[in-house]
N, C-alpha and C positions, 0 to 999 in steps of 0.2 A: 517596578522593582516588579513589579505583577508578571510582567516577558518577564525576566533573570526567571523566577522561581518557574516558574515555566518550565523553562528550558532543565533546571538544575531539574524536576522530577523528572521530569526524559531522560536523561544524565541517569539518572539514580538507580530508576525500572530499568533504564536496556544492564545496566550491572549487576543487576538483582536478576535478572530472569536467567543469565550468565552465573551468577553461581548457580542459580539451586539445578540449572542445568549440567554444572560441572558434579554439586555433590548427586548429581543422576545418576552420572556415569562413573560416577567413584564405587558406588553400589553396586551397577553392575559388573563393573569389577572386578572384587570380591565378593559380590555372590553371582555368577552368572546369569541365572535363571529368575536373581529380584526374590526376597523375602516370600511368595506365594505364586512367585510363574514370572516368566519375560517381563514385566513390570506392575506388577503390582497385584496381579488379578488372578482368581483361585476358581477351580471351579471340579468335579470328581468327574470322570471318563468314567461310565455306565460299563463299559463292554469291560470291564476286568477293577474295579474300583478305585483307580490312581489315581493322580489327580494329573487334571487338563488343563492348562494353561495358553489363554489366548497374551498374543504378540503384545497387544495396548490396547490399553481402557481409560478413557479422556472424557473430558467436555467437550464440545466444539465450543467455538464463539455464537450457539444459537441456544447454549445452552444443551440441546440436546448432549445424549450419552451414548457412547462410542464406541464397539468395538470390536476392535480386528484381529484375525484369531492370528493371520498366518500375513510374514516380515513382506511387504507388498511390492510387488515388483513387475507390476504392468498397472501403474497408473495413468489418467483420464483426467487432465482437467478444464474448470467449464466457466472458467476467465485467464487474460491476460494477468490481471496481478496476481493471480495466482500461480500460475505459473513462472513467472515471474521472480515471485519467491522457491518456487520448487528450482529452481533454475541455480540461485544461489547461493544454497543451498549444498548443493549437489548430487540431486538427482537427476539428472537432464536424461543419463544413459536410462532409467528409469519412467519416463513420459512416453506415452504412446500414443497418444492424442490429443490433441488441443485444437479452442479455435481457429475462425480464421480471422481474426483478429489478436493472436499471441504472435504477435511478431520480433517478441524483446527477450534473452539473447536471438543472436544470428543462429545458433543451433536449434530453436523449438520452429525454424520454418522450416526444415528441415522434418516435423513432425506429422505426422497424419492428419488430418483434419478433420474434424469433427462437427463442423458448419457454425452458427451465426454466436455470438452471446448469450442473449435474451430464447433464440428459439435452437437449441443444438441438432443433430441428425440422430434421435436415440437407438434406429435401429444401427448406426455406428456405433456408433457409445461400445452397444453390446457386443459388436461384432470381435470389439476390444480386446472382449474378457479381462475386465480390466479389475481389479483383487483391489482395487481402492482410487475414488473418488475426489474432487476438490472441488467443489461448489461453492458458489456465490448465493446471498440469501433473496435474490432474484430468480433463485433454481428452488422453490419448492413443488412445482407439482416433479420438474425433473428427481429431487432426492427424493420422492414420494414412488415414481417408481423404479430407479435401484432397488429401494431398500424391500420395496416388493420381489424384487428379484434376489437380494442376501448381496446385492454387496455392500459393502460397506463407503460411504460416504461422510465424507468432515463439509461440516462447513464453514468458510472463515469469511470476516461479515470487519473487519477493519477499516476503524474510520478518524483515528490519530497515528501518530509514529509511535505513542506506545503498546495499542493493539492491532500492530503491525509485526513491534519484535514479538508483543502474541504471541501471532496469529504463527510464524518462521518455529518462532518452537513448538509449537501442534504440531507441525506438520514434518515437524524432525522426531518428535515424540510417535509417532502415527507414523511415519516409516522408518526410524532408526538412524535415520542420517545425521553428522557426525558435523555437520561445518555449520550450525544454525549457531551458537555461541561465537567461534572466530568474525562470523559475519556479521554478530549483531552489536559485538567487543569493537569490532571495525571502526561503525559506522556510528556509533555512542563517540569514541573518540574523534571525530570529525568531524560530529557536531558540539564538542567540547572545544575542538581547536576554531570552533568558528566563532563560539560563545566569548569567548576571549578578550574580542570584538567587538563586536556587539555586544557586552555587558556597558561598554562603557560612554555604551550611547545613554544621555540624559531623553527624555517619554518626547522632548520639544526636537531634537536629534531624529527623532526615528520618521522616515519619509513614509508620506500620505501615499496611497497603492491605490488605484482601482486595475485591478482586469476583466479582462473582455472576454465572456466564454463565448458567446457573439456579436453577430454584427442586424442582423433582421429577423425577428423581433432583439433591442438591443437585452442582455443578459450579462449575472458577473457570480459566484460566489462570495455566497452567504457567509454569516461569519464563524459556523460547524464542520466546514469543509474543508479538508487534507489544503488546499489551493489557499486558505484562510493562514488556516497553521505554517505551512510553510515562509509565506510569507513574513509574519510576525515572528520565525526566527529566524527570516535574514535582514530583521531590524528594519522590515516596514509594519506601516498599518494596517490596515483591509481599510478603507473608506464603509464597508457596507457590512464591516464586521456586526454590527447592531440588528442584520437582519438573522433573524433563524431560519427558511429557507434557503433548500442548499445552493438553486442555480433558478434566483427569481429577478423577473425579466426587470425590468427598470425607466424609464424618462433618461431624456435627454439631460433635461433639465435637473435633475437630481445627484446626477455626475455634474455639472457645472454648481451647480449651487459646494458642494459640497470641496471640489479642486480638489486635485488629487497635482501630488507632484512629480509623481512618474506613472507611465500605464507599460503595463503589461501586456503581450496576445501572445494567448499561443498560436506556435506555427503550422499550423492545418497552410494541407495546401489547396488553393481552385477557389477563396471563396477571400470576393475583393476585401467584404469589411475587415477580414484578417492584416491588409497588406501597410506598413506602418505609412507610408504617402499617404494612404485613404484617411487613415485617421487625423494624423496633421491635419490635411483640406477639409476637414469637415464645415461647415453653415454650424456659427458661435462655438467652436469646439476654443477658439483663438484667446479666449480668456482665459483657458485653461491654463494654470501651471507648466504643467505638465507637458502641453503643443506649445507655447510659447519659447518652453526653454529645448525641446527636440527632447520630451525623455520621454522617448516611447522606443521598448525594448520587444525582441521577442524570445522565446523560453521552450523549451521541449512539452507541448501536449502531455503526451506522458508520463512524460519523469515527476511533473507537478504533481500529475492528479489520480492516477493509479497511487492506489497503497501497495506499496514494493519499493525496495530497494532502493531505488532512483531516489527518492525524495530527498534524500542529503544532498545529490547531485546538485540539483531544485535549486538548494537553500546554495549550496554557493557559489552557484550559478547569479542568482540575485544578489546577494550581501555587494559581491563590489561593484552591483551596478549602483544597490544604493544609495552606498557606501564606499568610495573608490576613498576617499580620500583617507580610509582602515586600513584597506588592501595594494597602496603603493609600494 
């Protein structure tokens, strides 16, 4: 029952966010500049004594107050998840810089590159003359440098699906993008369709799942990760859901003891430990139910781990793997 309630909470929040966004759009339609400016902000222009209006004023996911004076037309993204969210709500034509790891959607591959995720080349960022930067919670140093130059920075740090919805709405509010409510509604509808099937399961019918993040050393996803949340939505129970650490190292003995009925591995390439046959042939693992029954499956690593609009795709991929009887 707890699992079902969790999904209902996500669905209800998604609908609430869409409703709130719709109300904001309606107010903008009735009052083009808003009651106190474009997004409710208010100020005085010292030159002529008239009201000056910022485009948006909002609080990001690190609790920072962000003021954006004019509608952003040149956006730089410092993380793949931010890039995916921004493209999904129709901002592709305004994104002028992304990291080397921003590989989705395909259009992102054609955008100027600014370097790595943890070490973006700030000289390149500055040269792109952004009027908005989408950062993550790992970019404190870069955020400080950008703020010193007067460049608005929106820090996004979603750690759950509902926080992904909130992040998408923040990007929309900061940029004037109009498609966030449409995208959130679509994802919410797909979650509801999935839940119609998954909610029929009893707790005993839910499959026990081991997700292998890395093979040497063995690492998994703890209970606070998006990976664990997606597994739960798809009708599985992460066998390490009781572990608070996000990506803990674990022992073979613990995996064997917890005896998962399904093993999921990300589709990284070039790492032997992520090959399905290697897992099936591991010494001592032949007593694990997932290995005995050859229930070892691949999934797109980015779709299940990046906080963005593709999390629903990961859930839709896993659900029929976990419960083929519900999807015949």
